[in-house]
C-alpha positions in Angstrom: 10.6 -34.0 -15.8 11.7 -30.4 -15.3 9.9 -27.1 -15.6 11.4 -26.7 -19.1 9.6 -29.8 -20.3 6.2 -28.5 -19.2 4.5 -26.6 -22.0 2.4 -23.4 -21.6 -0.8 -25.4 -22.0 -0.4 -27.0 -18.6 -0.2 -30.6 -17.4 -1.5 -33.3 -19.9 -3.0 -36.7 -18.9 0.1 -38.5 -20.2 2.2 -36.3 -17.9 0.3 -37.3 -14.8 0.5 -41.0 -15.8 4.3 -40.7 -16.3 4.8 -38.9 -13.0 2.8 -41.6 -11.1 5.0 -44.3 -12.5 8.2 -42.4 -11.5 7.2 -41.8 -7.8 6.3 -39.1 -5.3 9.4 -37.0 -5.7 8.7 -36.5 -9.4 5.1 -35.5 -8.6 6.3 -33.0 -6.1 8.8 -31.4 -8.6 6.1 -31.3 -11.3 3.7 -29.5 -9.0 6.4 -27.1 -7.9 7.2 -26.4 -11.5 3.5 -25.7 -12.3 3.3 -23.3 -9.3 6.4 -21.5 -10.5 5.1 -21.2 -14.0 1.8 -19.8 -12.6 3.6 -17.3 -10.5 5.7 -16.2 -13.4 2.6 -15.5 -15.5 1.0 -13.3 -12.8 1.6 -9.6 -12.6 3.2 -8.6 -9.3 0.6 -7.5 -6.7 0.4 -3.7 -6.4 1.3 -2.7 -2.9 -1.0 -0.1 -1.4 0.4 3.2 -0.4 1.1 3.5 3.3 -1.7 5.1 5.2 -1.2 8.6 6.6 -1.7 9.2 10.3 -5.3 10.1 11.1 -6.0 13.8 11.4 -2.6 14.8 10.0 -2.5 17.5 7.4 0.7 18.7 5.9 2.1 22.0 7.0 2.7 23.7 10.3 -0.4 25.9 10.4 -4.1 25.0 10.1 -5.8 25.8 6.7 -6.7 29.4 6.3 -4.3 30.7 8.9 -0.8 32.1 8.9 2.1 32.1 11.4 2.0 34.9 13.9 4.1 38.0 13.2 7.1 39.1 15.2 6.8 39.2 19.0 5.4 42.4 20.3 8.6 43.2 22.2 10.4 43.6 18.8 8.3 46.7 18.2 9.5 48.5 21.4 12.2 51.1 20.7 15.7 50.0 21.9 16.2 52.8 24.5 12.8 51.9 26.2 13.7 48.2 26.1 17.1 48.8 27.6 15.6 50.9 30.4 13.1 48.2 31.2 15.8 45.6 31.3 18.0 47.8 33.6 15.0 48.4 35.9 14.2 44.7 36.1 17.9 44.0 36.8 18.1 46.7 39.5 14.9 45.4 41.2 16.1 41.7 41.2 19.8 42.1 42.1 19.9 45.4 44.0 16.5 45.9 45.7 18.0 48.1 48.5 19.6 50.7 46.1 17.7 53.4 44.3 17.0 52.5 40.7 18.9 54.3 37.9 16.8 53.2 35.0 15.4 56.6 34.3 11.7 55.5 34.3 11.2 55.2 38.1 9.9 58.2 40.0 12.2 59.6 42.6 12.1 58.1 46.1 10.3 61.2 47.6 7.2 60.7 45.4 6.8 57.0 46.0 
């Protein structure tokens, strides 16, 4: 017997008697054919969607907030910024020389 000989109505009593006369191998193939027919009738199982990590919300910022604006140093006028950089550079690299940044008070008043 093959799976093509088994009808949609399942195994009949005559089928079981015939299979028993033919031996164990035939019974095994009959049962495998029945299992295959049953699996073919079933709808495939719906796979659940993967779980999201706990506590994760999409987006970079919490709900109700927005990213911060530009850094405060971007609002400093360029000449003032350049003078501050020049002063820092003079203090770090030439501490013994007088500062030429334009913002430092003269040596006499310090």
